[in-house]
N, C-alpha and C positions, 0 to 999 in steps of 0.2 A: 803796549797793556791789553790784556783781556777786559772787556767788560762782564762785570757778574750781573747776572739777572735772576730774580726769585722765580722758582719754577714750581710751586705748590701743587699745581695741577698736576704735572708729570709725576711729582713724588707720589701723590694720592692714586695716580693711575697705576703705580707700579706697587700699591699696597705698604707703602713706606711712611714713616712718621714723617709729618712735615715740622715737627717742633725742631728745638736747638739750633736754629739758625740754619737749615740746611740750604745751600745754593749751588747753582750751576754756572760753571763759565759756559759763555753764549755758544762754543763750539764743542759742548761735551754730552750731547745728546746721546753718544755711544755708553759713556760711562754710567749715565742714569739707565739704560737698558740692561746693562748687567749688574747692576747692583753696587757698582763701586762709587756711591757718593760719598764724600767727605764733609765733615761738619764744616763750616768756615772758621777760619783761624787756628784750625789745629789738625794735626795728622792722626788717622785712625785706622785700624784695620777694616777690611771689608765686613759688614754685618752679615752677610748671607754665607752660607756656606757653599762650597764648589758644587755639591748636588742640587743645591737651590738655583743656582745660576744656570746648571746645565738644563734643569728642567724649564727654566724660564726662556732659554734660547731655543729649546725645543719647540715650545710653544710659538714662539716667534718666527720660526722657521715654517711652523705649519700654516699659521696666518699669511704668512708669504708666499707660500705655495699654491695655497686657496686663490689668493689674489690672482696670481700669474695665470692660473688655469682658467680662471674666469677671464681675464684680459685676454688669453689666446682663443677661447670660445668666441669672444665677441670679435676679434680681429678675422678669425675666420668665417663668422658671420658676414662681416661688411666685405670681405673681401669677394665672397660668393656672391652679394648683392651687387658689387659694382668692381668686377674685377679689372675692367677697363673703365677711362671716363666715360659716363653717361652720354648718349646722343640722342637727340631729340629737338623739339622745338618749342618755343615759348611765346605766347601771344603779346606781351607787352612792347615790344620795340616798334612793331608794326601797327598793332591795333589798339595797345592800352585799353581804356574804357570802353571800346566799341566792341570787344569780345563778346560772343555770345554762343549759345550751343549750336546753332546752324552752322556757324564759321568754324566751330570745333570739328564738326561732323566732315565738312568740305575740306578742312586741312587734313583730315585724317585720310579720307579720301586721295586727296593729292599727293600725301606721301607715298602712298601705296603705288599709284599710278606713275608717279614722276621716277621711280628706282630709288627713292630715298630710303625706303624701308630696307630694301635688298642690300643697299649700301651700308645698313646698320644703324639709321635712324629708327627709334622705337618709342620714345616719350613725348607724348603730347602734352604740353603743360600748360595750365590756365593760370595765367598772373592774377592780380588784384582785380576786384570789382566784382566776382561772382557772388559774394557774402550778401545773404539776406538777412533776416531777424530771427532772433533766437525764440523759442516757443517758451511755454510756461515753465517746462522743467528745464530750460536753458540750453536745449540742444539747438544748433546751428542748421539753417536751412539754405538751399541756394535761392537767389533772387529770381524774379519773373524772366530774366533773360536765360537762364538756364533750365529751371523746371526740374527735373528728376536726374540728378547726379550719378544715381546708380544705373538709369538707363542709359546716359552717355558714355560711362565707363562699360558699359556691356557692349555699347556698338564699336568702341575701340578694341575691345577684347576679342569680339568678334573677327577683326582684321589683323589679329596677332600685335596688336599695338599695346601700348601702356597708357595710364592716364594720369596726369601730375595736377598738383593743386596748391594752393598759395595761402598763408596765412601770416600772422605777426603775434609774437608773445605780449605785445601790448594792448590796450584797450582797443586801439583802433589800427586799421593797416595804413599803408602810407597813403593810400587815397581816400581814407578815412572810413572805410567799412568796418564790420565788426572784427576784432582781432579775438585772440585765444585766452586772454587775460582772465583767470579765474575759472577758465573751461578747459584746460589742456586735456585733461582725461578724456571727458566728453566730447572734445573734437577730434582727438586721436581714434575713437571708438566708432564715431560717425564716417571719419576717412576710411575705416576697415571695413565697416559695413557697406558703404559705396561702391568699395572695389580699387580704391586709389592705390596708385603704386609709387608716388614720388611726391615729396613735401618740399616746398621753398619756403623758409621759416624767416621772415623779413623782420628785423628790430624794429624799425618805424618809431612808434610811440611808446616802445617799451621805457624808453628813457624818462618818461614820465611817473613811472611806478617802479623802477627798478636803478640802482646804482649801477654804473658802469662795471664795477668790479663783480657785479654778480652775473653778469652775462654768461659765462660758463654755466654755471648753475640752473641758469633759466633754460638754456638749450638741452642741459642734460635732462631735465624735467620732461621736456616733450620727447626726447629719445627713448626715455624709460616707459612714458605713455605709449609711443607707437609699436616698442617690443612688447608691451602687455598684451595688446591685441592679438598678437600672433601672426598677423601679416606681414608679409617683408615689404617695406616701404623705404624708398631712397631717402636720405635725410640730407637736405641741402641748406647748410647753415649761411645766412646772409646778414653779417653785420659791418661789412664794407671795409675790413681789414684793422679795425680799429684797436681790436686788444690782441693782434697777431694771431689769428685763429688756427693758423699752421702749426701753433704749439700746442693749442688744448683740443682742436677739432676732434682728434682720433678718441680723445679720452670721454667726449661727451657724445659719441656715437655718429658723428658728422663722416659723411659719406663725400661730401665737397663742400668748400667752404669759400666764399667769395673774399679776394686779397684786395678789392679796391672799390673805389666809388663806382656807379654807373658809367657804363659806354655810352658813346652816342655815334651816329653814323657820320663821321670825319675821319680823316687822315690824322689829324694832329690828337684826337683822344684816344682812337684806336692805339697808333704808335707809342703814346705817352703810356698807355696801360702795359701793352705787350711787352715792350723792351724794357720794362722795369722788374719784370718776374724771375731773371736770372738766379736771383740769390735765393729763391724759394725751391730749387731743384730738390735738395736734400729732404724735402718733406711730402713730397708725392710719392704714393706707393699704391699697390692694388687695393681699393677699399677706400682709400683716402686721397682725394685730388683738390690741387689748387684750382680754383676757378676765377679767371679773369673777367668775367661777365659772358654775355651771350654774343652769338655772332651777330654781325650786322650786314653780313654777305647779301647782295641783291635788293637792299633797301633804297638805293638809289644816290647815296651821298659820297660814294668814292668812286675811282676809276677801277678798271678790270685788273689792272696791275696792283693798286693798292688793295682789293679785294683778295688777288691771288697771295699779296703778302701777309694779310689777315688769316687767311685759311692754315698758310704755311707755319705761321707764326704760334697759331693756337695748337696746331699738330706738334711741332716742337717742345710746346709748353705740356704736353700729354693733359690738355686741357678738355672739360666737357664741350661736346661740339653741339650746342644747343641754337639752331637755326632761329632767326627772328624776323625773317621777312614773310610775305604773302605767297605761301607754297601755291596757291590755287593759279595764281598769274606769274609764274617765273619764266625768265626768258631762257634760251637755251645756253647761253653762257653762264648764266646763274646756276641752272641745274647741274652744269659740266663743274662748276667750281665746287659745289656742296657734295657731289657723289663720285670725286676722284678718288678711284680705290687704293692706287698709291700712296697718295698723301693722308688718307684717312687710316691706312695701315699703319703709319708711322705714330700717328696718335692713339691707336688701339694696340700697340704692340705689346704682347703679353709680358714683357720684362718690367713693364711699369715704371720706367725711369722717365723723370723730365729732363729736357735738353737745356742748355745752359750756353752763355757768350764763352767763346776762348779768344776772340780776339775784336776790337774795335779801332777806328781811326776816325779822326774830326773833332773840331774844338767845339762845335755846336751840335746839342743833341740829334737836331732835325737833319744834320749833314754826314752823320755818322755812317760809316760803312761797318757793318757787323758779321762776324761769322760765328755762328752757332753750332753744337754737336749735340746729338741726342743719340745715347747707345740704345742698341736694339737686341732683341733676343738672337742668339744663333752667331753671334760675334760680328754683326753688321752694325753700320753706324749711319744714322741720318746727319747730313751736314747742309746747313743752310747758309747761303751767301745773301745778304740783305744790304739795299743801297736805299739808305733814308735821307740822300741828299736830291737836290733839285735837278741833277744832269745824271746820264748816263756815267758809270763807273766801272773800272777793272778791279778786281778783288783776286790776291793770290794766297793761297793756303799751301805750306809744306806739309807733306803728308808725315814727316817725324814730328810734327807737333801734335798728331793724334796716334803717335806711337805705331804708325803703318808703314810698311814698305810696298813699293809697287814690285810686281805688278798687281792692279787693284782692278776690279770689275766695279763699274757705277752705271747707275740708273738716273736718269733724270727724271724725276715724278711727275712734271709738267708737260713734257715734250714725249714722255715713255719710250725715250732712245737709250739704248744700252751702250756702254763706251768701256774700252779697256784704256786703262791708264798706267802708263810705261815710265814716265818722268817723277822726278822726286818733287815736283811743284805742279799745282795745277792753278791757271788762269782763268778767269771768266768775266765776260762783260755784262753786267747788270743794270739793267733800266733804272730810270729814277722812279723811287718808290716800289721797286720791284724785288724779285726773289729768283735765284736758282736755288731748287732743292734737289739734293742727290741722296741716293742710298749707295754706300759704298761698303765693299766688302773684298778681303783678300781673294786671289783668282784661286787659291787653294780650297777655298770653301765655296758651295753652290750659292748661287747669288737667285733667290726667287724672286 
């Protein structure tokens, strides 16, 4: 049985009388829109003429066309702002509250000198603890650790880099510094005036002043404030995946959105986050990216094989590559992991598709062997063989599973060796907590 609900607001909106017991079936919104309401308890011919109905429909089509045009303009703007997942560095994982302007400048110098900039990294993002006091007019100022943010942005821009900053829609940030609550437009104008290029907007204390259901509207408010400044600023949503931001993120201006809680520099946490992202593949696209949190590569808590898996998995996820180590004091192996051009090309592929799991084996999540695929532009595919178990393992893939037929050309993206694959199946041995990452393409197509 259909439930009936009173809809006087809809009736009034359409310019109809709400008297005489007008009611709508719960699924009868369409009838309301075309003026075919029927009084409860008796049948009656439509009150409005075909001409009136046609006029109303035309009005609704015009409104819809206007909305779609606005949405397409937003999509084009955001795709142009982040056509591929953002690449850069963030201060929190290594420095937390110890970050200051001197370290930021030194990190910018190291990003250029190490080859990271040439590899595609360009954002230097200051996380929490930069915030100072607000003046009498409510404008936020950096604290003594940073001095002039405009001067700092100018230094980075002179090197071809971009500056990111951090805030919260709540009264306080996660570290207890001033948030943007009741100062959203002011803060957005300050960021633009300073030359900021990226904003990470962290929910933190916002639950003290907003209901969780208000979260999308809260983020939309900051997006509109940023847009009103006229400056292009990448907008990073950070609400830990609480309300499934992959559903609403594009509609509130998000260029990327955190899908989980915080990462840390352990195999357990990194693998727990990374291998849980396969179902989000449909939501990644140019201008809008799933963000499983920052990279921990080089911070010392994992082995080189585990860091190689970390980097490979984030590339397969089309995730933002935001380094979180001390760029000033990197080992050669860390630098090689972070600047591997073949792996970065998988992450930055212009098709903008996220990879996903096609096979796994094992009873316990930490003992799984997994095979992932990521479609690439030009007909190629990235194929990753992961071994999450405690011992080396062999993994086999039949190319028919990918609707591919040998002969195939494959490139190992960590050894940089090319191979011709002639057999219907491919078997490879993978180290414990390790990965083999291939770029595969039919021989009839040129493999770059």
